[in-house]
VMD Tcl script that draws the C-alpha trace (Angstrom):
set ca {
  {22.19 -46.38 19.70}
  {19.50 -46.73 22.36}
  {18.53 -50.00 24.02}
  {15.04 -51.45 24.25}
  {14.33 -50.07 27.72}
  {14.59 -46.35 27.07}
  {11.42 -45.36 25.17}
  {10.14 -43.55 28.24}
  {13.39 -41.58 28.38}
  {13.06 -40.75 24.67}
  {9.49 -39.57 25.24}
  {10.59 -37.36 28.12}
  {13.37 -35.94 25.96}
  {10.74 -34.96 23.39}
  {8.79 -33.10 26.08}
  {6.04 -35.67 26.60}
  {4.98 -35.63 30.29}
  {5.03 -38.85 32.30}
  {1.26 -38.83 32.82}
  {0.70 -38.93 29.04}
  {2.99 -41.95 28.47}
  {1.01 -45.23 28.39}
  {3.40 -48.22 28.09}
  {2.56 -51.18 25.86}
  {5.45 -53.36 27.03}
  {9.03 -52.13 27.14}
  {9.47 -50.85 23.60}
  {6.20 -49.23 22.52}
  {3.59 -46.98 24.04}
  {0.55 -44.83 23.42}
  {0.49 -41.10 24.10}
  {-2.70 -40.04 25.85}
  {-5.06 -38.35 23.40}
  {-6.10 -35.75 26.01}
  {-2.52 -34.45 26.19}
  {-2.42 -34.10 22.39}
  {-5.88 -32.53 22.15}
  {-4.83 -29.77 24.58}
  {-1.29 -29.20 23.26}
  {-0.09 -26.26 21.18}
  {1.31 -27.13 17.75}
  {4.82 -25.70 17.45}
  {6.96 -27.72 15.03}
  {7.82 -27.22 11.36}
  {6.24 -29.85 9.11}
  {8.15 -31.61 6.31}
  {6.19 -33.76 3.87}
  {8.03 -36.68 2.23}
  {6.56 -37.85 -1.05}
  {8.01 -39.45 -4.18}
  {7.99 -40.04 -7.91}
  {5.67 -42.76 -9.24}
  {6.57 -46.09 -7.62}
  {8.30 -48.88 -9.53}
  {9.11 -52.55 -8.82}
  {12.67 -51.67 -7.64}
  {11.18 -49.34 -5.00}
  {11.90 -45.74 -4.05}
  {12.33 -46.00 -0.28}
  {10.00 -43.23 0.86}
  {9.54 -44.57 4.41}
  {13.24 -45.35 4.70}
  {14.08 -41.82 3.54}
  {11.62 -40.31 6.03}
  {13.27 -42.23 8.86}
  {16.78 -41.42 7.63}
  {15.91 -37.72 7.28}
  {14.58 -37.54 10.83}
  {17.71 -39.30 12.13}
  {19.85 -36.94 10.02}
  {18.13 -33.90 11.51}
  {18.79 -35.30 14.99}
  {22.42 -35.82 14.04}
  {22.55 -32.08 13.31}
  {21.21 -31.31 16.77}
  {17.56 -30.72 15.85}
  {14.65 -32.09 17.88}
  {13.12 -34.09 15.03}
  {10.07 -36.34 15.38}
  {8.50 -38.76 12.89}
  {4.82 -39.25 12.05}
  {4.14 -42.34 9.92}
  {1.32 -44.73 8.97}
  {0.83 -48.16 10.52}
  {1.40 -51.16 8.25}
  {-1.58 -53.20 7.07}
  {-1.46 -56.99 7.20}
  {-2.63 -57.12 3.58}
  {0.67 -56.05 1.98}
  {2.71 -57.86 4.65}
  {1.20 -61.22 3.69}
  {0.67 -60.21 0.06}
  {3.32 -58.68 -2.17}
  {4.71 -55.44 -0.74}
  {6.00 -56.68 2.62}
  {6.57 -54.76 5.86}
  {6.70 -51.00 6.33}
  {9.30 -50.19 8.97}
  {12.07 -48.81 6.73}
  {15.26 -50.63 5.85}
  {18.97 -50.97 6.51}
  {20.09 -48.53 9.21}
  {16.98 -46.38 8.75}
  {14.28 -48.35 10.55}
  {11.70 -48.00 13.28}
  {11.60 -50.59 16.02}
  {10.26 -53.04 17.27}
  {9.84 -54.19 13.68}
  {7.73 -57.32 14.14}
  {5.34 -55.71 16.63}
  {4.81 -52.74 14.32}
  {4.19 -54.96 11.30}
  {1.82 -57.35 13.12}
  {-1.24 -56.17 15.14}
  {0.51 -52.97 16.29}
  {-1.13 -52.14 19.65}
  {-4.47 -53.44 18.35}
  {-5.45 -50.33 16.37}
  {-6.39 -52.08 13.12}
  {-8.41 -54.66 15.03}
  {-10.38 -51.90 16.76}
  {-11.01 -50.06 13.49}
  {-12.08 -53.27 11.75}
  {-14.41 -54.14 14.63}
  {-16.04 -50.71 14.57}
  {-16.63 -50.96 10.81}
  {-18.14 -54.42 11.16}
  {-20.29 -53.39 14.13}
  {-21.82 -50.66 11.96}
  {-22.48 -53.20 9.19}
  {-24.00 -55.68 11.65}
  {-26.28 -53.06 13.21}
  {-27.37 -51.93 9.75}
  {-28.32 -55.50 8.81}
  {-30.04 -55.87 12.18}
  {-32.14 -52.79 11.45}
  {-33.05 -54.34 8.10}
  {-34.00 -57.62 9.77}
  {-36.36 -56.01 12.29}
  {-37.56 -53.26 9.96}
  {-36.91 -50.61 12.60}
  {-35.74 -47.75 10.38}
  {-37.56 -48.42 7.10}
  {-34.21 -48.88 5.28}
  {-34.40 -49.95 1.66}
  {-31.93 -52.90 1.47}
  {-31.08 -51.97 -2.12}
  {-29.58 -48.68 -0.90}
  {-27.30 -49.99 1.89}
  {-23.75 -48.71 1.32}
  {-21.96 -49.62 4.55}
  {-19.40 -52.34 3.84}
  {-17.66 -54.87 6.04}
  {-13.87 -54.83 6.49}
  {-10.98 -57.23 6.89}
  {-7.29 -56.34 7.24}
  {-6.25 -58.96 4.71}
  {-6.07 -59.24 0.93}
  {-9.02 -61.50 0.02}
  {-10.47 -61.11 -3.47}
  {-13.19 -63.70 -2.73}
  {-14.86 -61.19 -0.39}
  {-15.12 -58.31 -2.86}
  {-18.72 -59.22 -3.65}
  {-20.79 -61.52 -1.45}
  {-24.39 -62.36 -0.57}
  {-25.53 -62.15 3.05}
  {-28.72 -63.26 4.77}
  {-28.92 -66.71 3.19}
  {-30.71 -69.29 5.33}
  {-34.30 -68.27 5.87}
  {-36.11 -65.66 7.95}
  {-33.86 -65.95 11.01}
  {-30.69 -65.24 8.98}
  {-31.53 -61.63 8.11}
  {-32.41 -59.93 4.85}
  {-30.86 -61.52 1.78}
  {-28.89 -58.93 -0.20}
  {-25.66 -58.34 -2.05}
  {-22.82 -57.00 0.13}
  {-19.04 -56.62 0.06}
  {-15.81 -56.25 2.01}
  {-13.09 -53.59 1.79}
  {-9.60 -54.04 3.18}
  {-9.50 -52.28 6.57}
  {-7.10 -49.65 5.25}
  {-9.77 -48.55 2.74}
  {-12.70 -48.71 5.16}
  {-14.78 -45.66 6.02}
  {-14.00 -46.01 9.72}
  {-10.26 -45.90 8.93}
  {-10.69 -42.62 7.03}
  {-12.90 -41.23 9.80}
  {-10.47 -42.29 12.53}
  {-7.45 -40.79 10.76}
  {-9.02 -37.41 9.98}
  {-10.58 -36.76 13.40}
  {-8.78 -34.16 15.54}
  {-10.37 -35.04 18.90}
  {-12.53 -37.74 20.44}
  {-15.61 -35.53 20.11}
  {-14.75 -34.88 16.46}
  {-14.45 -38.65 16.00}
  {-17.86 -39.17 17.61}
  {-19.48 -36.55 15.34}
  {-17.86 -37.98 12.21}
  {-18.80 -41.57 13.05}
  {-22.38 -40.52 13.77}
  {-22.64 -38.94 10.34}
  {-21.58 -42.05 8.41}
  {-24.21 -42.74 5.76}
  {-25.47 -46.35 5.82}
  {-28.35 -46.18 3.33}
  {-31.68 -44.57 2.46}
  {-35.26 -45.15 3.59}
  {-37.86 -46.23 1.05}
  {-38.90 -42.59 0.71}
  {-35.33 -41.41 0.03}
  {-34.28 -40.11 3.45}
  {-30.63 -40.55 4.51}
  {-29.98 -43.05 7.34}
  {-26.80 -42.60 9.41}
  {-24.92 -44.39 12.16}
  {-26.55 -42.00 14.63}
  {-29.99 -42.97 13.33}
  {-29.43 -46.68 14.05}
  {-27.79 -45.90 17.44}
  {-24.42 -47.42 16.49}
  {-22.21 -44.41 17.22}
  {-21.50 -44.71 20.94}
  {-20.61 -48.40 20.71}
  {-18.25 -47.62 17.79}
  {-16.56 -44.90 19.86}
  {-16.19 -47.40 22.72}
  {-14.32 -49.75 20.40}
  {-12.04 -46.95 19.20}
  {-11.38 -44.82 22.29}
  {-8.17 -46.60 23.34}
  {-6.90 -46.94 19.78}
  {-7.44 -43.20 19.22}
  {-4.40 -42.34 21.36}
  {-1.40 -42.39 18.96}
  {1.38 -44.97 19.24}
  {4.96 -44.01 20.04}
  {8.03 -46.03 19.12}
  {11.53 -45.00 18.01}
  {14.04 -45.40 15.23}
  {17.19 -47.47 15.62}
  {18.97 -44.22 16.47}
  {16.43 -43.14 19.09}
  {14.29 -40.65 17.15}
  {10.70 -40.58 18.49}
  {8.17 -41.92 15.98}
  {4.40 -41.51 16.16}
  {2.94 -44.36 14.07}
  {-0.84 -44.30 13.87}
  {-3.53 -45.02 11.31}
  {-2.94 -46.65 7.96}
  {-5.13 -45.70 4.98}
  {-3.67 -46.71 1.61}
  {-2.97 -43.87 -0.83}
  {-4.02 -45.67 -4.01}
  {-7.50 -46.48 -2.63}
  {-7.83 -44.08 0.34}
  {-6.22 -40.80 1.46}
  {-2.81 -42.25 2.36}
  {-1.73 -40.31 5.48}
  {-1.12 -41.15 9.13}
  {-3.73 -39.88 11.59}
  {-4.27 -36.21 12.32}
  {-3.74 -37.12 15.99}
  {-0.26 -38.50 15.25}
  {0.68 -35.41 13.25}
  {-0.65 -33.16 16.02}
  {1.26 -35.16 18.63}
  {4.48 -34.84 16.66}
  {3.95 -31.11 16.04}
  {3.34 -30.63 19.77}
  {6.64 -32.25 20.73}
  {9.09 -31.82 17.83}
  {10.99 -28.86 16.48}
  {10.79 -30.43 13.03}
  {8.26 -33.12 12.11}
  {8.90 -35.50 9.21}
  {5.79 -37.16 7.80}
  {5.06 -39.05 4.60}
  {2.15 -39.53 2.23}
  {1.70 -42.76 0.34}
  {2.97 -43.62 -3.14}
  {3.81 -40.85 -5.63}
  {2.95 -37.18 -5.18}
  {0.02 -37.56 -7.61}
  {-1.75 -39.67 -4.98}
  {-0.14 -39.12 -1.57}
  {0.81 -35.46 -1.72}
  {-2.38 -34.42 -3.54}
  {-4.56 -36.04 -0.88}
  {-2.33 -34.84 1.96}
  {-2.80 -31.26 0.77}
  {-6.34 -31.26 -0.64}
  {-7.88 -33.48 2.06}
  {-5.75 -33.69 5.20}
  {-4.29 -30.17 5.32}
  {-7.64 -28.59 4.55}
  {-9.33 -30.77 7.15}
  {-6.75 -30.31 9.94}
  {-5.77 -26.69 9.31}
  {-2.08 -27.54 8.85}
  {0.41 -27.08 6.03}
  {3.91 -28.31 5.16}
  {6.88 -25.97 5.50}
  {8.77 -27.98 2.86}
  {8.33 -31.09 0.72}
  {10.86 -33.81 -0.11}
  {10.40 -35.74 -3.37}
  {12.23 -39.07 -3.16}
  {13.74 -40.47 -6.35}
  {16.14 -43.27 -7.16}
  {18.32 -43.64 -10.22}
  {16.85 -47.13 -10.68}
  {13.25 -45.85 -10.68}
  {14.12 -43.02 -13.05}
  {15.72 -45.47 -15.50}
  {12.69 -47.78 -15.20}
  {10.44 -44.88 -16.23}
  {12.93 -44.27 -19.03}
  {12.20 -47.71 -20.47}
  {14.99 -49.84 -18.97}
  {14.18 -53.47 -18.12}
  {14.44 -54.60 -14.50}
  {17.39 -56.84 -15.35}
  {19.40 -53.90 -16.74}
  {18.79 -51.22 -14.08}
  {22.25 -51.57 -12.56}
  {23.98 -50.63 -15.82}
  {24.81 -46.95 -16.41}
  {22.36 -45.43 -18.89}
  {22.37 -41.63 -19.12}
  {19.83 -41.54 -21.94}
  {17.34 -43.45 -19.81}
  {17.97 -41.08 -16.90}
  {17.16 -38.11 -19.13}
  {14.01 -39.78 -20.45}
  {12.80 -41.15 -17.12}
  {13.31 -37.92 -15.22}
  {10.13 -36.70 -16.94}
  {8.16 -38.59 -14.30}
  {9.98 -37.00 -11.37}
  {9.82 -33.60 -13.08}
  {6.02 -33.61 -13.22}
  {5.76 -34.53 -9.54}
  {8.17 -31.76 -8.57}
  {6.41 -29.22 -10.79}
  {3.09 -30.09 -9.13}
  {4.60 -29.62 -5.69}
  {6.11 -26.25 -6.60}
  {3.66 -24.67 -9.05}
  {0.36 -26.26 -8.04}
  {0.72 -26.61 -4.27}
  {3.25 -23.84 -3.52}
  {5.88 -25.99 -1.80}
  {9.61 -25.49 -1.22}
  {10.95 -28.75 -2.65}
  {14.06 -30.82 -2.03}
  {14.71 -33.72 -4.42}
  {16.20 -36.58 -2.38}
  {18.28 -39.09 -4.32}
  {18.05 -42.30 -2.30}
  {21.41 -43.73 -3.30}
  {21.96 -47.37 -4.28}
  {25.35 -49.07 -4.70}
  {24.89 -49.34 -8.48}
  {24.32 -45.59 -9.04}
  {27.15 -43.96 -10.97}
  {28.49 -40.47 -10.35}
  {27.47 -39.40 -13.86}
  {23.89 -40.56 -13.33}
  {23.64 -38.75 -10.00}
  {25.12 -35.56 -11.41}
  {22.63 -35.67 -14.30}
  {19.67 -35.86 -11.87}
  {21.13 -33.05 -9.77}
  {21.54 -30.92 -12.88}
  {17.90 -31.56 -13.89}
  {16.80 -30.50 -10.41}
  {18.90 -27.34 -10.60}
  {17.25 -26.45 -13.93}
  {13.92 -26.57 -12.11}
  {15.19 -24.27 -9.38}
  {14.84 -26.77 -6.55}
  {17.35 -28.17 -4.10}
  {18.72 -31.67 -4.55}
  {20.72 -33.86 -2.17}
  {22.08 -37.40 -2.19}
  {21.19 -39.45 0.88}
  {22.85 -42.67 2.04}
  {20.67 -43.36 5.09}
  {20.12 -47.03 4.22}
  {23.83 -47.82 4.52}
  {24.90 -45.16 7.03}
  {21.82 -44.14 9.04}
  {21.38 -40.55 10.16}
  {25.01 -39.72 9.41}
  {24.37 -40.60 5.77}
  {21.36 -38.27 5.60}
  {22.93 -35.04 6.88}
  {23.30 -33.58 3.36}
  {19.57 -34.10 2.85}
  {18.83 -32.76 6.33}
  {20.82 -29.58 5.65}
  {18.96 -29.03 2.38}
  {15.64 -29.44 4.22}
  {16.73 -26.98 6.92}
  {17.46 -24.42 4.21}
  {14.10 -25.08 2.54}
  {11.98 -24.62 5.67}
  {13.50 -21.19 6.26}
  {11.94 -19.87 3.04}
  {8.35 -18.54 2.93}
  {5.91 -21.31 2.06}
  {2.20 -20.77 1.41}
  {-0.04 -23.69 0.58}
  {-2.38 -23.71 -2.42}
  {-4.93 -26.31 -3.48}
  {-5.86 -28.15 -6.65}
  {-9.49 -26.95 -6.70}
  {-11.96 -24.70 -4.89}
  {-14.29 -26.38 -2.42}
  {-17.35 -24.73 -3.92}
  {-16.69 -26.31 -7.34}
  {-18.93 -29.19 -8.44}
  {-17.68 -32.74 -7.82}
  {-17.13 -33.33 -11.55}
  {-15.10 -30.10 -11.72}
  {-12.93 -31.24 -8.80}
  {-12.29 -34.57 -10.52}
  {-11.43 -32.75 -13.76}
  {-9.03 -30.48 -11.87}
  {-7.08 -33.37 -10.36}
  {-6.94 -35.29 -13.65}
  {-5.90 -32.28 -15.75}
  {-3.69 -30.33 -13.34}
  {-2.05 -33.18 -11.36}
  {-2.07 -36.17 -13.70}
  {-1.73 -34.32 -17.01}
  {-4.74 -36.18 -18.38}
  {-7.36 -35.25 -20.94}
  {-11.00 -36.28 -21.08}
  {-12.61 -37.76 -17.97}
  {-15.27 -40.38 -18.74}
  {-17.90 -41.70 -16.35}
  {-19.89 -44.91 -16.32}
  {-23.65 -44.31 -16.13}
  {-23.76 -45.45 -12.50}
  {-20.83 -43.15 -11.54}
  {-22.51 -40.20 -13.27}
  {-25.79 -40.94 -11.50}
  {-24.10 -41.25 -8.08}
  {-22.31 -37.91 -8.51}
  {-25.61 -36.22 -9.38}
  {-27.29 -37.79 -6.34}
  {-24.49 -36.67 -4.02}
  {-24.73 -33.11 -5.32}
  {-28.50 -33.20 -4.80}
  {-28.14 -34.55 -1.24}
  {-25.75 -31.72 -0.26}
  {-22.39 -33.53 -0.46}
  {-21.07 -31.50 -3.40}
  {-18.91 -29.34 -1.11}
  {-16.65 -32.26 -0.14}
  {-13.15 -32.90 -1.55}
  {-12.57 -35.87 -3.85}
  {-10.32 -38.84 -3.11}
  {-9.34 -40.57 -6.35}
  {-8.57 -44.30 -6.22}
  {-6.29 -45.35 -9.07}
  {-3.12 -47.27 -9.84}
  {-0.06 -45.77 -8.12}
  {2.27 -46.94 -10.90}
  {1.26 -44.32 -13.46}
  {-0.14 -40.81 -13.71}
  {-2.87 -42.44 -15.80}
  {-5.32 -45.18 -14.81}
  {-3.18 -47.75 -16.68}
  {-0.28 -49.14 -14.63}
  {1.70 -49.92 -17.78}
  {1.92 -46.29 -18.94}
  {5.18 -44.96 -17.48}
  {6.97 -41.61 -17.61}
  {4.81 -38.48 -17.86}
  {1.90 -39.23 -20.23}
  {-0.42 -36.43 -21.36}
  {-3.97 -36.01 -22.70}
  {-4.98 -39.59 -21.87}
  {-8.58 -40.60 -21.19}
  {-9.31 -41.10 -17.50}
  {-12.20 -43.54 -16.82}
  {-14.26 -43.21 -13.61}
  {-15.89 -46.55 -12.82}
  {-17.59 -45.95 -9.49}
  {-18.20 -43.24 -6.88}
  {-18.74 -43.71 -3.14}
  {-19.44 -41.34 -0.28}
  {-17.18 -41.34 2.80}
  {-19.27 -39.01 4.95}
  {-17.28 -39.84 8.09}
  {-13.99 -39.14 6.38}
  {-15.52 -36.09 4.75}
  {-14.72 -36.85 1.11}
  {-16.07 -38.52 -2.02}
  {-14.18 -41.60 -3.24}
  {-13.75 -41.71 -7.04}
  {-12.68 -45.14 -8.33}
  {-10.87 -45.36 -11.66}
  {-9.77 -48.22 -13.88}
  {-9.27 -51.67 -12.41}
  {-8.13 -50.64 -8.91}
  {-9.91 -52.61 -6.16}
  {-10.71 -51.54 -2.59}
  {-10.23 -55.16 -1.56}
  {-6.89 -56.32 -3.05}
  {-6.11 -59.94 -3.85}
  {-3.07 -62.02 -2.97}
  {-0.43 -62.71 -5.66}
  {0.15 -66.24 -6.95}
  {2.95 -66.70 -4.40}
  {2.09 -64.51 -1.40}
  {4.75 -63.23 1.00}
  {2.92 -65.25 3.67}
  {4.56 -68.46 2.41}
  {8.03 -67.29 3.47}
  {7.14 -66.33 7.07}
  {8.47 -68.65 9.79}
  {8.28 -68.91 13.59}
  {11.09 -70.73 15.46}
  {10.85 -72.67 18.73}
  {11.47 -69.51 20.74}
  {8.57 -67.74 19.04}
  {10.81 -65.48 16.97}
  {9.15 -64.47 13.70}
  {11.19 -64.17 10.51}
  {10.50 -63.70 6.80}
  {8.63 -60.38 6.93}
  {10.35 -58.27 4.27}
}
mol new
graphics top color blue
foreach p $ca { graphics top sphere $p radius 0.5 }
foreach p [lrange $ca 0 end-1] q [lrange $ca 1 end] { graphics top cylinder $p $q radius 0.2 }
display resetview
């Protein structure tokens, strides 16, 4: 176990030079972007994904941390690359995102709250673009039709009251009156742009190309056109250097960027992945929620964009989640139920099949063990994995740290030695509707895709404007392969409704919104915020 003073020593041990280490206090730092931009990528990349999430949880982040610690326990130079937590889930329903038990990154509170100011910088840049767009409307400097403005404001908080608003109320001096809206910062266009940029110049180019609206004669207006780009870069330049912290066992962890996977592309920044690949022998990274969302977007958007590919993929399952998908009530998940395991494994099976057959990955099924799991249940899952021809290992990282993850680590080491060639869900030259169909049919197992009139019209306009060559980023519930969170297991031939389509020109993809999913979440009836406390010494507790 390392103490709080040795992050610099850990960085040096990972090969990071002293001049690239920028301390943010004693226990966290940034790694200079210029070092990463000029470094050669050398590590093997392991993607951690999961079956469809359930209320009991699957522990994907915890497994990622435990796997990296387990690889270190076997003498490998392993490095983590993870997303930053958003304040929305922390004060809402999901809680913090630093792992659990003996598989955690530290300092927990600093990572969960305002981590090195990155989210604040991203939010400010998004709002600066919105403000400068409204300013251009007010002064009439770029002939923008206010009915066509698409740039949205952002807030890193769940606030349903801001989903749809009216701005410019109060007379001529208050700007142009129009309908507007907020997204949570994790779903903002600047977040996507920031996380997919591979250098500061790439970031500048992407930000400059963000589409803010159209002129009255139908010409595209961008951030460059309204002269917002350089000021946005100024807000982001310090944040663009990835953050470095460590696990409880001293494994280096790059934690940077935080797009959600259900409403955005769900991966840590390209810069963090590049930094980890420049320093680690093996890099463990994760993609949000189940493989239908996180892994699909990691492969079809991030890997294509960054020119990288995984050397192996880990699909995290729990016996509890499998039984939940097999129809067992939450109150009965701790009781042995082999029939439910057989039925519920259909969900995990589809995710694994997608990883192997659709995306060409060497897969390890990781059983994140809980105290209530029985030997018979575990053996049944391992047998199902063997039938599929993939490796399977039980991991006890939560209770035992890296030592408890060495079986999983050994299975991953075997997997990365096999040839692994990435394949994609669709061709980039396909039409946008064909790309959506491909994801729904091949990944989700769905049937007919339906479009609202406004979604159909937007897709046609994007094709006409030259955006048809972009990948698609589907926003839907993470709880099901379908657009209905209540449909568990592995449903087939369901109707998939597309409600809305948006362009993320900075991120370089088209956002396709399905069902009732919102890009600005709301708080639950009893938010997690009510249980957070601060004592007289300033110590914060209650973040779960």
